[in-house]
C-alpha atoms as one frame of an Amber mdcrd trajectory, in Angstrom:
protein
 121.808 132.778 134.030 125.160 131.163 134.688 126.121 127.589 134.154 128.656
 125.764 136.186 130.662 122.766 135.092 131.486 120.246 137.756 134.625 118.205
 137.729 134.331 114.474 138.052 137.358 112.374 138.844 137.251 108.854 137.545
 139.857 106.201 138.172 140.152 103.581 135.467 142.748 101.490 137.257 143.577
  98.580 134.954 142.151 100.245 131.838 144.726 103.030 131.781 148.426 102.247
 131.911 149.784 102.691 135.396 146.367 103.151 137.000 146.244 106.847 136.076
 143.380 108.972 137.275 141.423 110.598 134.441 139.477 113.828 134.905 136.382
 114.582 132.853 134.227 117.697 132.956 130.468 117.273 133.236 128.340 120.085
 131.826 124.772 119.623 133.131 123.245 122.003 130.552 124.792 120.064 127.667
 123.610 116.810 129.219 120.046 118.113 129.442 120.170 119.456 125.866 121.380
 116.066 124.657 118.557 114.333 126.511 115.922 116.674 125.098 117.305 116.402
 121.577 117.433 112.617 121.751 113.625 112.651 121.814 113.338 115.211 119.030
 109.745 115.647 117.883 109.012 114.433 114.387 106.480 115.703 111.906 103.719
 113.205 111.062 104.675 110.362 108.741 102.077 111.570 106.232 104.183 114.655
 105.388 107.678 113.180 105.540 107.751 111.757 102.007 105.963 114.723 100.423
 108.419 117.143 102.079 111.396 115.144 100.848 109.984 114.986  97.312 109.159
 118.720  97.324 112.826 119.378  98.044 113.864 117.084  95.194 115.590 114.614
  97.496 115.619 110.846  97.201 115.347 108.444 100.114 118.898 107.381  99.348
 120.169 110.976  99.658 118.379 111.498 102.968 119.674 108.172 104.252 123.245
 109.085 103.307 122.948 112.478 105.038 121.645 110.924 108.255 123.854 107.829
 108.187 121.230 105.110 107.800 120.123 102.687 105.098 117.489 103.893 102.577
 115.112 101.234 103.927 115.090 103.065 107.274 113.953 106.297 105.592 111.297
 104.355 103.687 109.976 102.919 106.963 110.083 106.308 108.705 108.078 107.844
 105.882 105.563 104.997 105.980 105.190 105.458 109.731 105.861 101.790 110.393
 109.019 102.609 112.393 110.259 105.742 114.150 113.924 106.708 114.412 115.421
 105.752 117.750 116.344 108.544 120.152 119.775 109.972 119.447 121.736 111.944
 116.890 120.042 110.404 113.855 116.558 111.177 115.134 117.654 114.724 115.910
 119.138 115.090 112.424 115.972 113.722 110.774 113.801 116.029 112.873 115.900
 119.050 111.884 115.737 118.062 108.231 111.954 117.727 108.332 111.542 121.040
 110.160 113.785 122.782 107.653 111.943 121.275 104.690 108.601 122.277 106.224
 109.827 125.882 106.408 111.021 125.778 102.797 107.862 124.063 101.529 104.916
 125.238 103.656 102.521 124.256 100.858 103.155 120.596 101.674 102.020 121.155
 105.245  98.773 122.749 103.996  97.967 119.782 101.748  97.728 117.287 104.585
């Protein structure tokens, strides 16, 4: 399978000195990957805290890694709020998946 990048020419007029034309490259495969990852599936809230604790991590450590406040991690683990689509949700999903692989016993307990 081959992928093809398409060139998009965008004129920013007043935003760029002298009305220069700026060229950006659009990669449709990367765009689709970003869209799919923005809605990264999450493990159930009931295993999020136990997985974190099994790994010896605190909510503060997880929050720092992902770039959110510890209260956000607390809410995600409680299931009262889900991470919004985007890089942070993708990072949290990857963390949970990795912890589930390292600590399969937690997944069996739920």
